N, C-alpha and C positions, 0 to 999 in steps of 0.2 A: 761512567756516564752513559746512559742509553742513547739510542739514535734520536729520539724526540728531544731530549735535553740538549744534545749537541746542536741540533738544528735551531732550537730556540736560542741558544747562546750565540750562534752565528747571526741569527736574525737581529738580536740585540746589538751585536757589534756593527751590523749594517746600519742600524738606526743611529748609534752613537758616533760612527765614523762614516758619514755618507760619501765623502769625497773618495775615500779608499774603496768603498763598496760599489760606487758607480763607475769605476774605471773598467771593471770587467764584470761579466755576469755569468751565471751558471744556471743550468736547467737541472732540476732534480725530479726524477721519476720515483714514485712510491707505488709499489704494487703488492697485492696480497696473494696468499696461497690460493690456488684453485686447481681443479682436477684436469684442466685441459693439458694436452701434450705440450703446448707452448710454455707452460710454467717452468718445467725443468730446464728447457733451453734458455729461457729468459733469466732464470736464476744463475745459470752457468755464465751467461754474458755479464750479468750484474756483478758477480763475484770477481770478475777480471778487472772491474773498475777500481781505480785507486781510491775513490771516495765511497766505496761500498759500506753500507751499514745495514744491520738487521735488528729486529726486535720482535718479541712475542714468540709464542709457540702454537703449534697445531693450526686451528682455523684462524687464529689471531696473529699469525706470522706475517710480518711486513718486511719487505726489502727496499732499500733506498740506494739509488745510484745517481751521482751528480756528474754533469758534463759541462765543460767549457766549450766555446765555439770550435776550438781545434779538434775536439773529440766528436764532431758532428756525425761521423759515420757510425760510431758506436752507439750514439744516442738514437739515431734513425733505426738501426737494427733492433735495439731493445724496444723502442717504442712500437715498432711494427708487431712485435710479439704480444704486447700487453695493452694496446690501445683500445681494444673492444671490451675490456672489462670495466664495469661500473665502479669498481673499487680502486682503479688506477687514478692516482692524483699526480698533478704536475705543478711544480713550484718554480718560480723565477726568483733567484737569490733568497730561497726559503720562504717566499711569500706566495700565497694563492692569489693570482692576478686574474681579473676578468678577461675572458677571451684568450686565455693562454694557449689553448690548443688550436684555435682557429687563426690567431694572429701571430703570437710570438713564435710558435713552432714553425709556422709558415715562413716567417722571416729568417729563422735560423737555418732552414733548409737551403737558403741561398749560399751558405758556406759549403754546401756539397757541390756546387757548380765549379768546375775547374776549367 
């Protein structure tokens, strides 16, 4: 099962079992291969993620890393490396949500406050 199929399966399970899915949330970053120096560092950080997935080859390569609120520092570090790319996508529980970067990520950054 490739990364896209796995995410679609999780999305379906979230729809079929909303009580379970709504107890916790996760943010997933998807980024594509690019020539910037940050890509190799971002890929290295993403590969350390326990929910790391990848698909495609060459210019169509995509990496996925998912984070729960407890992993907010890792999410922040990876996001800082890939946020300026147009091909970077962010998902909340495997769904594209309006204002996810401006609202949801802003809210999750509160988990960084100690």
